[in-house]
C-alpha positions as CSV (number, residue, x, y, z in Angstrom):
1,M,0.0,0.0,0.0
2,N,1.4,3.4,-1.0
3,I,1.7,6.4,1.3
4,K,-1.4,8.1,-0.2
5,N,-3.7,5.1,0.3
6,S,-2.4,4.3,3.7
7,I,-3.1,7.8,5.0
8,V,-6.5,8.0,3.4
9,A,-7.4,4.6,4.9
10,A,-6.2,5.7,8.3
11,V,-8.3,8.8,8.2
12,V,-11.4,7.1,7.0
13,G,-11.1,4.5,9.8
14,M,-13.0,5.0,13.0
15,T,-10.9,6.4,15.8
16,L,-11.9,6.5,19.5
17,V,-10.6,9.6,21.3
18,L,-10.8,10.7,24.9
19,G,-13.2,13.7,25.3
20,C,-14.1,15.8,28.3
21,S,-16.6,13.1,29.3
22,G,-15.9,9.6,28.3
23,T,-15.1,8.8,24.7
24,E,-16.2,10.4,21.5
25,T,-15.9,8.8,18.0
26,S,-14.3,10.8,15.3
27,P,-16.7,11.6,12.4
28,E,-16.3,9.9,9.1
29,L,-14.9,11.9,6.3
30,P,-17.4,12.9,3.5
31,D,-17.4,10.9,0.3
32,G,-14.9,12.2,-2.2
33,F,-12.7,13.9,0.4
34,D,-9.0,13.1,-0.2
35,L,-6.2,14.4,1.9
36,A,-3.7,13.7,-0.8
37,Q,-5.4,16.1,-3.2
38,L,-6.6,18.7,-0.7
39,A,-3.8,21.2,-1.2
40,D,-3.8,21.3,-5.0
41,A,-7.0,22.8,-6.3
42,D,-6.4,21.8,-9.9
43,T,-6.3,18.1,-8.9
44,K,-9.0,18.0,-6.2
45,S,-11.2,14.9,-6.5
46,D,-14.6,16.5,-5.8
47,T,-15.8,19.3,-8.2
48,I,-19.0,20.0,-6.4
49,T,-17.9,20.9,-2.9
50,D,-15.2,23.4,-1.9
51,W,-12.7,21.0,-0.4
52,Y,-9.6,22.8,-1.3
53,T,-7.2,25.2,0.4
54,Y,-7.4,28.9,0.4
55,M,-3.8,30.4,0.5
56,N,-4.0,32.7,3.5
57,G,-0.4,34.0,3.8
58,E,2.9,33.2,5.5
59,F,3.2,31.0,8.6
60,S,5.0,32.7,11.6
61,F,6.7,30.9,14.5
62,D,5.8,31.9,18.0
63,A,3.0,34.1,16.8
64,L,-0.7,33.2,17.4
65,M,-2.5,33.2,14.1
66,Y,-6.3,33.0,14.1
67,G,-8.9,33.1,11.3
68,M,-12.1,31.7,9.8
69,T,-12.0,29.5,6.7
70,Q,-13.5,30.7,3.4
71,Y,-13.3,27.4,1.5
72,D,-13.3,24.9,4.4
73,F,-9.5,25.0,4.7
74,D,-6.9,27.7,5.1
75,G,-3.2,27.3,4.1
76,Y,0.0,29.0,5.3
77,T,3.3,28.7,3.6
78,L,6.4,28.0,5.7
79,A,10.1,28.2,4.5
80,A,12.3,25.6,6.3
81,D,15.8,24.3,6.0
82,A,16.7,20.6,6.1
83,G,16.8,19.4,9.7
84,D,14.5,22.1,11.1
85,V,12.2,20.7,13.8
86,F,9.0,22.4,14.9
87,T,5.5,21.8,16.3
88,V,2.3,23.2,14.8
89,A,-0.7,23.4,17.3
90,A,-4.3,24.2,16.4
91,S,-7.4,24.8,18.5
92,A,-11.0,25.4,17.5
93,G,-14.6,24.9,18.6
94,S,-15.4,21.7,16.7
95,W,-13.8,18.8,14.9
96,G,-11.2,19.6,12.3
97,L,-7.9,18.7,10.8
98,V,-4.3,20.1,10.8
99,I,-2.0,18.9,8.0
100,I,1.4,19.7,6.6
101,Y,2.5,19.3,3.0
102,G,5.8,19.8,1.2
103,P,8.3,20.7,0.2
104,Q,6.7,22.3,-2.8
105,K,7.5,20.8,-6.1
106,K,8.8,22.5,-9.2
107,N,5.4,22.4,-10.8
108,G,3.9,24.3,-7.9
109,N,2.0,21.4,-6.4
110,W,2.4,20.3,-2.8
111,G,1.8,16.6,-3.2
112,G,0.5,14.3,-0.5
113,P,0.5,15.2,3.2
114,R,3.7,14.6,5.3
115,D,1.8,14.6,8.6
116,W,-1.7,15.2,9.8
117,N,-3.8,15.0,13.0
118,Y,-7.4,15.5,14.1
119,I,-8.4,18.7,16.0
120,R,-10.3,16.8,18.6
121,P,-12.1,17.3,22.0
122,S,-9.7,18.3,24.8
123,G,-10.7,19.9,28.1
124,G,-13.7,21.8,26.9
125,T,-12.2,22.8,23.5
126,Y,-10.8,21.0,20.4
127,E,-7.1,20.8,19.9
128,G,-4.7,19.1,17.5
129,A,-0.9,19.2,16.9
130,L,1.8,18.1,14.6
131,S,4.5,17.5,17.1
132,N,8.3,17.5,16.4
133,F,7.9,17.6,12.7
134,K,11.3,17.4,11.0
135,A,11.9,18.9,7.6
136,K,13.9,16.3,5.6
137,K,14.5,18.7,2.7
138,A,14.9,22.5,2.4
139,G,12.0,24.3,0.7
140,N,8.5,25.7,1.2
141,Y,6.0,23.7,3.2
142,L,2.3,24.2,3.6
143,V,0.4,24.2,6.9
144,V,-3.3,23.5,6.4
145,V,-6.1,23.9,9.0
146,G,-9.9,23.5,8.6
147,S,-12.7,21.0,8.6
148,P,-14.6,19.0,6.0
149,W,-17.6,18.9,8.3
150,Y,-18.1,22.5,9.2
151,G,-18.0,25.7,7.1
152,N,-16.7,29.0,8.3
153,Y,-14.4,27.1,10.6
154,K,-12.8,29.4,13.3
155,Y,-9.4,28.4,14.6
156,D,-6.2,29.4,16.4
157,L,-2.9,28.3,15.0
158,K,0.6,28.5,16.6
159,G,4.0,27.2,15.6
160,T,7.0,26.6,17.9
161,C,10.5,26.1,16.5
162,L,12.4,23.5,18.4
163,S,15.7,23.4,16.5
164,G,17.4,24.5,13.3
165,S,17.4,27.7,11.3
166,C,13.8,28.6,12.4
167,M,15.4,29.5,15.8
168,K,16.2,32.9,14.5
169,S,15.9,35.7,17.1
170,S,14.9,38.4,14.6
171,F,11.2,39.3,13.9
172,C,9.5,41.8,11.7
173,L,6.5,43.7,13.2
174,D,4.3,45.6,10.9
175,F,1.0,47.2,11.5
176,E,-1.4,50.0,10.5
177,V,-2.6,52.9,12.7
178,T,-5.6,55.1,12.3
179,G,-4.8,58.7,13.3
180,G,-5.7,61.2,10.6
181,L,-3.5,59.6,7.9
182,N,-3.2,56.0,6.8
183,Y,-0.1,55.1,8.7
184,F,1.9,51.9,8.2
185,Y,4.9,50.9,10.4
186,A,7.6,48.2,10.0
187,Y,9.8,47.4,13.0
188,N,12.7,45.0,13.5
189,V,12.4,43.5,17.0
190,D,14.2,40.7,18.8
191,S,11.3,39.0,20.5
192,Q,7.5,38.6,20.6
193,Q,7.5,40.6,23.8
194,A,9.3,43.5,22.2
195,A,6.7,43.5,19.5
196,A,3.9,43.5,22.0
197,D,5.5,46.4,23.8
198,E,5.8,48.4,20.6
199,L,2.0,47.9,19.9
200,A,1.1,48.8,23.5
201,A,2.8,52.2,23.1
202,F,0.2,53.4,20.6
203,T,-2.9,55.3,21.8
204,D,-4.5,55.3,18.4
205,P,-6.2,52.1,17.2
206,V,-3.8,49.5,15.7
207,F,-5.0,46.9,13.1
208,N,-3.6,44.5,10.6
209,D,-0.7,43.8,12.9
210,F,1.6,40.9,12.2
211,V,4.8,39.5,13.7
212,R,6.9,37.4,11.2
213,L,10.0,35.4,11.7
214,G,13.1,37.0,10.2
215,T,14.1,40.6,9.6
216,C,11.8,43.0,7.7
217,V,14.1,43.0,4.6
218,D,13.8,39.2,4.5
219,Q,10.0,39.2,4.2
220,S,8.2,38.1,1.1
221,A,8.0,40.6,-1.8
222,A,5.2,38.7,-3.6
223,C,2.1,40.8,-4.4
224,T,-0.8,40.3,-6.8
225,K,-0.9,42.3,-10.1
226,Q,-4.2,44.0,-9.2
227,Y,-3.9,47.7,-10.0
228,A,-5.3,49.7,-7.2
229,P,-2.7,52.5,-6.9
230,V,-1.8,54.2,-3.7
231,C,0.5,57.2,-3.1
232,G,3.0,56.2,-0.5
233,Y,5.3,58.5,1.6
234,I,8.1,56.3,3.0
235,G,9.5,58.1,5.9
236,G,7.0,60.8,5.3
237,V,8.8,62.2,2.2
238,N,9.1,61.6,-1.6
239,P,5.6,60.6,-2.6
240,T,5.7,57.6,-5.0
241,T,2.9,55.8,-6.8
242,Y,2.7,52.0,-6.0
243,G,0.6,49.6,-8.0
244,N,-1.3,48.5,-4.9
245,L,-1.2,48.6,-1.1
246,C,0.8,45.4,-0.9
247,A,3.6,46.8,-3.1
248,F,3.8,49.9,-0.8
249,K,4.1,47.7,2.3
250,V,6.9,45.6,0.7
251,A,8.8,48.9,0.0
252,V,8.3,50.0,3.6
253,R,9.7,46.7,5.0
254,Q,12.6,46.9,2.6
255,A,13.3,50.5,3.8
256,A,13.3,49.2,7.4
257,G,16.1,46.8,6.5
258,A,17.4,44.3,9.0
259,T,17.9,46.5,12.1
260,S,15.9,49.7,11.7
261,S,12.2,50.8,11.8
262,M,10.2,52.8,9.3
263,K,7.2,55.0,9.7
264,S,5.2,55.8,6.5
265,H,1.8,56.7,5.4
266,Y,-0.3,56.4,2.2
267,E,-3.2,57.9,0.3
268,K,-5.5,56.0,-2.0
269,G,-5.0,56.8,-5.7
270,A,-1.9,57.8,-7.7
271,C,0.3,60.6,-6.5
272,K,-0.4,64.1,-7.8
273,K,2.2,66.3,-9.4
274,D,2.5,70.0,-8.5
275,G,-0.9,71.6,-8.9
276,Q,-2.4,68.5,-10.6
277,C,-6.1,67.9,-10.5
278,F,-8.4,65.0,-11.7
279,S,-11.8,66.7,-11.7
280,D,-13.4,70.2,-11.5
281,D,-14.5,69.4,-7.9
282,E,-10.8,69.8,-6.8
283,C,-10.7,73.4,-8.1
284,G,-12.3,76.7,-6.9
285,Q,-15.6,78.1,-8.0
286,Y,-14.0,80.2,-10.7
287,Q,-11.6,77.5,-11.8
288,Y,-11.9,74.3,-13.9
289,C,-9.6,71.3,-14.3
290,G,-7.9,71.5,-17.7
291,D,-4.8,70.8,-19.7
292,N,-1.6,72.5,-18.5
293,G,-0.6,73.1,-22.2
294,V,2.7,71.3,-22.0
295,R,3.5,69.3,-25.1
296,C,6.2,66.6,-25.4
297,V,8.2,65.5,-28.4
298,T,8.3,61.9,-27.2
299,A,5.9,59.6,-25.3
300,P,5.0,59.1,-22.6
301,C,4.6,62.7,-21.7
302,E,4.7,62.9,-17.9
303,A,4.9,66.7,-17.9
304,N,1.5,67.0,-19.5
305,Y,-1.4,66.8,-17.0
306,D,-4.5,68.7,-15.9
307,I,-4.2,71.6,-13.5
308,C,-6.7,74.1,-12.0
309,L,-7.1,77.0,-14.5
310,P,-9.2,80.2,-14.3
311,K,-12.6,80.1,-15.9
312,G,-13.4,82.6,-18.6
313,G,-15.6,85.7,-18.5
314,V,-17.9,87.1,-21.1
315,N,-16.7,86.5,-24.7
316,D,-13.7,84.5,-23.5
317,F,-12.8,81.4,-25.5
318,C,-14.3,78.1,-24.3
319,Q,-15.1,74.6,-25.4
320,A,-18.5,73.0,-25.0
321,G,-18.7,70.5,-22.2
322,E,-15.5,71.7,-20.5
323,N,-16.9,73.9,-17.8
324,M,-14.6,76.7,-18.8
325,C,-16.9,79.7,-18.2
326,W,-17.9,81.6,-15.0
327,P,-21.0,80.3,-13.3
328,G,-24.1,81.4,-15.3
329,L,-22.2,81.8,-18.6
330,P,-22.9,79.1,-21.1
331,C,-20.3,78.2,-23.8
332,I,-22.0,79.2,-27.1
333,N,-20.1,79.1,-30.4
334,N,-16.8,78.7,-28.4
335,R,-17.5,81.9,-26.4
336,C,-18.6,82.4,-22.8
337,T,-21.9,84.1,-23.4
338,L,-24.0,86.4,-21.2
339,F,-27.7,85.7,-21.6
340,S,-30.9,85.6,-19.7
341,Q,-33.6,83.0,-19.3
342,C,-36.6,83.3,-21.6
343,K,-39.8,81.6,-22.7
344,A,-40.2,83.3,-26.1
345,D,-38.3,85.5,-28.6
346,T,-40.0,88.5,-27.3
347,D,-38.2,88.0,-24.0
348,C,-34.9,88.7,-25.7
349,T,-33.7,92.2,-26.6
350,D,-31.0,90.9,-28.9
351,G,-31.2,87.4,-30.3
352,Y,-33.7,84.7,-30.0
353,C,-35.0,82.3,-27.3
354,G,-33.4,78.9,-27.9
355,W,-32.4,75.7,-26.2
356,L,-29.0,75.8,-24.5
357,P,-26.5,72.9,-24.2
358,D,-27.4,72.4,-20.5
359,G,-31.0,71.7,-21.3
360,W,-32.8,75.0,-20.5
361,R,-33.9,78.0,-22.6
362,G,-32.0,81.3,-22.8
363,C,-31.5,84.2,-25.1
364,R,-29.0,83.2,-27.8
365,P,-27.3,85.5,-30.3
366,Y,-28.4,85.5,-33.9
367,A,-26.3,83.5,-36.4
368,Q,-24.3,85.7,-38.7
369,V,-23.2,85.4,-42.3
370,G,-21.7,82.0,-43.1
371,E,-22.8,80.5,-39.8
372,S,-25.1,77.5,-39.5
373,C,-28.8,77.9,-39.0
374,E,-31.3,75.2,-37.9
375,G,-32.6,72.5,-40.2
376,F,-36.1,71.1,-40.6
377,T,-38.1,70.9,-37.4
378,L,-41.8,69.8,-37.5
379,P,-44.1,71.6,-38.1
380,Q,-41.8,74.2,-39.5
381,Y,-38.1,75.1,-39.7
382,R,-36.6,77.7,-37.3
383,N,-34.7,80.6,-38.8
384,V,-32.0,81.7,-36.3
385,C,-30.2,84.1,-38.6
386,D,-29.9,87.8,-37.9
387,P,-33.2,89.5,-39.1
388,S,-31.3,91.0,-42.0
389,L,-30.2,87.5,-43.3
390,T,-31.9,84.4,-44.7
391,C,-31.3,80.8,-43.8
392,V,-30.4,79.1,-47.2
393,F,-30.7,75.3,-47.4
394,S,-28.8,73.1,-49.9
395,E,-31.8,70.8,-50.1
396,P,-35.5,71.7,-50.6
397,T,-36.6,69.4,-47.8
398,H,-34.6,71.5,-45.2
399,D,-33.6,68.3,-43.4
400,V,-30.0,69.4,-43.1
401,P,-28.7,72.7,-41.5
402,G,-28.6,75.7,-43.7
403,V,-26.2,78.7,-43.8
404,C,-27.1,82.3,-43.1
405,Q,-26.7,84.6,-46.2
């Protein structure tokens, strides 16, 4: 019998365990559930249920990790050298499993489990541990916790290094703080207690705090490719646009190095250049957000961007739809035009009462020689030319605009 079959057979078998009162029989695993295929979603045996592992981040020794599964099982990656010995302990409120796979293969798969155990009744709670696990080869291992019987499985997970390279005395503490700005800190500390002391020193709420084995510069630099830019200020200076929040945090840890600390903050969205704006809402009442007029010979043109510009007054140049005129002045024929509201032509002392681009009626100036006049409109066409001129059409049906002559 090979390793895979022997493990599955052992798990499926009925096991008597000592509970808080007498004995309790371990539940049978659901049909189709296979430990050997649990970690690799592309080879899982059951395509109906969600029995596969959601990758939840990096495993940290001597730090209590807690969570609630999204897809029945959560997985944490762990880098180990050959000969490292450690224990992984899990606790929860119901039956579950704790498993370790690895080292990871070249094709990315984890293969069958190297060790596993039930999370079972123990003194009023449920506990399970992988004790004195020894890594035979150097590489990345996968610690998996969850339950095939219960969804949204809440758990605590803690690893203790017993010997080997995982006995490092350096830790990286990083966390966010709410206090006016979006602060992110990365500290190198020499113990879990030192990390706790640093967190306790903050009066503002702290969240997303993690303590990871190794120095800050040694932490993973892997991030998703999702583009959700943030403007980061590492050390509070030199604003730089990062592709997402993860990339910014990686840069902060790198800046903290192996012995230092780094305080930074970020803003959602890309960094702005001097005077740059993205919408009219960012400008004053008599300003609009428009092109700064810089032109480049080669692309990309980073010097060309929108800035707040003064709005035009009466008869100043404008472009329709660009909000380039003072409030109350519509852009008509590329000019900021003074007008009054009207209901009929008799309400206008100079011009006619017509529809404006913003959807309401106002006095508009007559069209002059060579300018366009309106086309056919049931039940009759409208002549908007100066009274001394005539709207001449190129077609007798008047279904295209004419020209004032």
